[in-house]
Kinemage of the C-alpha trace (Angstrom):
@kinemage 1
@onewidth
@group {chain A} dominant
@subgroup {mainchain}
@vectorlist {calphas} color= white
{ca met a 1} P -11.462 88.419 28.399
{ca lys a 2} L -11.187 85.408 30.713
{ca thr a 3} L -12.234 86.469 34.221
{ca ser a 4} L -9.606 84.158 35.754
{ca glu a 5} L -6.729 85.338 33.528
{ca gln a 6} L -3.718 86.755 35.357
{ca val a 7} L -1.316 89.263 33.797
{ca leu a 8} L 2.170 90.516 34.680
{ca thr a 9} L 2.202 94.001 36.232
{ca phe a 10} L 4.448 96.459 38.058
{ca pro a 11} L 3.632 99.623 40.059
{ca arg a 12} L 2.935 102.731 37.965
{ca arg a 13} L 5.038 104.767 40.412
{ca leu a 14} L 8.203 103.016 39.137
{ca phe a 15} L 7.491 104.344 35.664
{ca asp a 16} L 6.776 107.819 36.999
{ca asp a 17} L 9.931 107.840 39.148
{ca leu a 18} L 12.070 106.932 36.136
{ca gly a 19} L 10.402 109.603 34.039
{ca ala a 20} L 7.024 108.972 32.436
{ca phe a 21} L 6.942 109.688 28.704
{ca gln a 22} L 4.333 109.739 25.976
{ca gly a 23} L 4.987 107.821 22.761
{ca phe a 24} L 8.215 105.954 21.971
{ca ser a 25} L 11.443 105.888 23.987
{ca ala a 26} L 14.675 104.212 22.863
{ca asp a 27} L 15.992 104.344 26.462
{ca his a 28} L 14.599 100.902 27.209
{ca ser a 29} L 17.476 99.481 29.257
{ca arg a 30} L 17.197 102.064 32.026
{ca tyr a 31} L 13.480 101.422 32.503
{ca leu a 32} L 13.537 97.631 32.132
{ca asp a 33} L 16.597 97.134 34.346
{ca ala a 34} L 14.907 99.106 37.129
{ca ile a 35} L 11.573 97.303 36.707
{ca phe a 36} L 13.122 93.820 36.808
{ca gln a 37} L 15.536 94.674 39.617
{ca ser a 38} L 12.746 96.154 41.725
{ca arg a 39} L 11.279 92.704 42.361
{ca glu a 40} L 7.841 94.330 42.295
{ca leu a 41} L 6.577 92.493 39.244
{ca lys a 42} L 3.514 90.464 40.131
{ca phe a 43} L 0.594 88.675 38.531
{ca val a 44} L -2.814 90.283 38.993
{ca leu a 45} L -6.239 89.285 37.709
{ca arg a 46} L -6.576 90.950 34.338
{ca glu a 47} L -10.118 92.076 35.065
{ca ser a 48} L -8.765 94.123 37.994
{ca ala a 49} L -5.544 95.251 36.294
{ca glu a 50} L -7.427 96.790 33.356
{ca lys a 51} L -9.156 99.200 35.780
{ca asp a 52} L -6.265 99.841 38.190
{ca phe a 53} L -4.331 102.938 37.127
{ca ser a 54} L -1.779 102.338 39.898
{ca leu a 55} L -0.427 99.402 37.860
{ca lys a 56} L 1.196 98.995 34.467
{ca gln a 57} L 0.945 95.707 32.556
{ca leu a 58} L 4.187 94.750 30.791
{ca ile a 59} L 3.396 93.876 27.160
{ca pro a 60} L 5.878 92.509 24.573
{ca tyr a 61} L 5.234 94.170 21.197
{ca val a 62} L 7.242 92.330 18.541
{ca leu a 63} L 7.884 93.902 15.138
{ca ile a 64} L 8.582 91.194 12.545
{ca val a 65} L 10.569 92.588 9.620
{ca arg a 66} L 11.719 91.163 6.296
{ca asp a 67} L 13.552 93.048 3.547
{ca gly a 68} L 12.673 96.412 5.082
{ca lys a 69} L 8.958 95.629 5.334
{ca val a 70} L 7.001 95.174 8.565
{ca leu a 71} L 4.455 92.441 9.204
{ca phe a 72} L 1.059 94.138 9.400
{ca tyr a 73} L -2.266 92.648 10.422
{ca val a 74} L -5.776 93.603 11.525
{ca arg a 75} L -7.026 92.483 14.938
{ca gly a 76} L -10.111 90.341 14.365
{ca lys a 77} L -13.248 90.060 16.468
{ca lys a 78} L -11.648 87.233 18.480
{ca thr a 79} L -9.091 89.650 19.927
{ca gly a 80} L -9.076 89.429 23.730
{ca glu a 81} L -9.108 93.216 24.158
{ca ser a 82} L -12.440 94.326 22.656
{ca arg a 83} L -11.288 97.963 22.532
{ca leu a 84} L -8.623 96.992 19.964
{ca gln a 85} L -10.838 94.925 17.664
{ca leu a 86} L -10.540 95.757 13.941
{ca lys a 87} L -7.478 97.936 14.606
{ca gly a 88} L -4.427 97.641 12.360
{ca ser a 89} L -1.217 96.605 14.123
{ca val a 90} L 2.471 95.825 13.585
{ca gly a 91} L 2.950 94.448 17.116
{ca val a 92} L 2.785 90.714 17.752
{ca gly a 93} L 2.538 89.626 21.378
{ca gly a 94} L 0.272 90.226 24.313
{ca his a 95} L -0.238 89.860 28.019
{ca ile a 96} L 2.227 87.711 29.928
{ca asn a 97} L 0.437 85.009 31.899
{ca pro a 98} L 1.716 82.517 34.498
{ca val a 99} L 1.295 79.614 32.066
{ca asp a 100} L 4.221 77.792 33.637
{ca asp a 101} L 5.008 78.974 37.161
{ca ser a 102} L 8.204 76.929 37.195
{ca leu a 103} L 9.732 79.353 34.688
{ca phe a 104} L 10.254 81.788 37.541
{ca ser a 105} L 12.646 79.429 39.281
{ca ser a 106} L 14.118 77.613 36.278
{ca ala a 107} L 15.081 80.659 34.191
{ca ser a 108} L 18.856 81.155 34.391
{ca asp a 109} L 18.574 84.928 34.835
{ca gly a 110} L 15.464 85.112 37.002
{ca leu a 111} L 12.581 87.389 36.068
{ca lys a 112} L 14.294 88.634 32.896
{ca gly a 113} L 14.711 85.033 31.744
{ca phe a 114} L 11.066 84.349 32.506
{ca tyr a 115} L 10.049 87.400 30.482
{ca asp a 116} L 12.177 86.368 27.475
{ca ala a 117} L 10.660 82.871 27.506
{ca ala a 118} L 7.179 84.370 27.723
{ca val a 119} L 7.854 86.576 24.676
{ca glu a 120} L 8.804 83.525 22.622
{ca arg a 121} L 5.629 81.766 23.705
{ca glu a 122} L 3.421 84.764 22.951
{ca val a 123} L 4.762 85.074 19.392
{ca glu a 124} L 4.409 81.342 18.736
{ca glu a 125} L 0.772 81.498 19.838
{ca glu a 126} L -0.049 84.249 17.332
{ca val a 127} L 2.051 83.622 14.210
{ca ser a 128} L 4.102 80.867 12.588
{ca ile a 129} L 7.397 82.107 11.194
{ca gly a 130} L 10.432 80.545 9.571
{ca glu a 131} L 14.035 81.428 10.335
{ca val a 132} L 14.623 84.348 12.715
{ca leu a 133} L 17.921 86.031 11.819
{ca ser a 134} L 18.166 88.401 14.769
{ca lys a 135} L 16.239 89.593 17.822
{ca arg a 136} L 16.646 92.637 20.022
{ca val a 137} L 14.707 95.147 22.111
{ca val a 138} L 14.636 98.595 20.488
{ca gly a 139} L 12.393 100.686 22.729
{ca leu a 140} L 9.337 101.183 24.882
{ca ile a 141} L 5.926 102.620 24.040
{ca asn a 142} L 3.444 104.358 26.311
{ca asp a 143} L 0.145 106.051 25.585
{ca asp a 144} L -1.577 107.738 28.518
{ca thr a 145} L -4.177 109.439 26.324
{ca asn a 146} L -6.696 106.602 26.729
{ca asp a 147} L -7.741 104.072 29.379
{ca val a 148} L -6.201 101.119 27.516
{ca gly a 149} L -2.798 102.776 27.228
{ca arg a 150} L -2.745 104.059 30.804
{ca val a 151} L -2.534 100.545 32.214
{ca his a 152} L 0.027 99.128 29.747
{ca leu a 153} L 3.706 99.596 28.872
{ca gly a 154} L 4.871 98.108 25.585
{ca val a 155} L 8.329 96.596 25.140
{ca val a 156} L 9.211 96.897 21.448
{ca his a 157} L 11.148 93.909 20.099
{ca leu a 158} L 12.596 93.795 16.581
{ca trp a 159} L 12.797 90.380 14.929
{ca ile a 160} L 14.422 90.180 11.486
{ca val a 161} L 13.228 87.069 9.644
{ca gly a 162} L 14.341 85.190 6.558
{ca pro a 163} L 12.383 84.393 3.378
{ca gly a 164} L 10.263 81.581 4.847
{ca glu a 165} L 6.483 81.706 5.052
{ca val a 166} L 4.818 83.689 7.818
{ca ser a 167} L 1.240 82.716 8.672
{ca lys a 168} L -1.262 83.305 11.455
{ca ala a 169} L -1.553 80.804 14.283
{ca glu a 170} L -4.767 82.109 15.861
{ca gly a 171} L -8.099 83.532 14.743
{ca ala a 172} L -7.493 86.999 16.179
{ca ile a 173} L -4.940 87.674 13.414
{ca thr a 174} L -6.401 88.686 10.024
{ca gln a 175} L -5.167 90.259 6.754
{ca leu a 176} L -1.529 89.357 7.392
{ca glu a 177} L 1.007 90.947 4.996
{ca phe a 178} L 4.431 92.622 4.842
{ca leu a 179} L 4.237 96.348 4.041
{ca thr a 180} L 6.467 99.402 4.232
{ca ala a 181} L 5.858 101.942 6.990
{ca glu a 182} L 4.593 104.390 4.377
{ca glu a 183} L 2.095 101.881 2.984
{ca ile a 184} L 0.722 101.152 6.456
{ca leu a 185} L 0.416 104.775 7.542
{ca ser a 186} L -1.351 105.684 4.294
{ca arg a 187} L -4.059 103.036 4.732
{ca lys a 188} L -7.536 104.576 4.692
{ca asp a 189} L -9.495 101.361 5.168
{ca val a 190} L -8.305 100.547 8.682
{ca asp a 191} L -7.535 102.476 11.870
{ca val a 192} L -3.906 101.810 12.851
{ca glu a 193} L -3.538 101.607 16.655
{ca ser a 194} L -1.478 104.278 18.433
{ca trp a 195} L 1.314 101.943 19.558
{ca ser a 196} L 1.904 100.915 15.945
{ca arg a 197} L 1.955 104.541 14.814
{ca phe a 198} L 4.572 105.326 17.460
{ca cys a 199} L 6.752 102.458 16.191
{ca leu a 200} L 6.334 103.253 12.513
{ca ala a 201} L 7.370 106.848 13.120
{ca glu a 202} L 10.669 105.555 14.571
{ca ile a 203} L 11.542 103.190 11.736
{ca pro a 204} L 13.884 105.669 9.952
{ca lys a 205} L 16.009 105.730 13.142
{ca ile a 206} L 16.326 101.916 13.332
{ca gly a 207} L 19.143 100.883 11.000
{ca asp a 208} L 17.970 97.298 10.465
{ca leu a 209} L 14.801 98.554 8.804
{ca leu a 210} L 16.454 100.812 6.224
């Protein structure tokens, strides 16, 4: 973890006021609209944010799907969050950083536009993919059962991709392959992280994945 890294956060009380939940929620619009409209999003040093339970870090968690199979990978030892190293995951993305401060003012729809641009950048930094056929947000994930989850809120994006090659773009991504939800959940050789388990349990309810 870079000691100077800044990450996008919002007050935990907003989440609690809207109705804190454990696991997956498809009611993403109500939460995200309120968070973006609150104007309380701010960048905080990651080192502080990881220990501050009064804040939630907003994390894009992109599921990349092709022909009903989800892109699965194992987080390598170069993963920025040491507590997630060697965990299996279906979520591509990560912390949103102020890489380009001008995005705040140049985005046509303000903070939401900044967030969308940041999601694109996060995915490009982690994987190289071909044609993306569709993109949409399908839910939120929260896990307050551990210290990592307590300070994060995942925004689950669903990207359907075409037949082109998908490859890793950074060293933290290992063992990249497309698998069915059943194949991933039955793996005995790797511990699948809780956020991924929440998403995989919802796949039967997401029509694009059937």
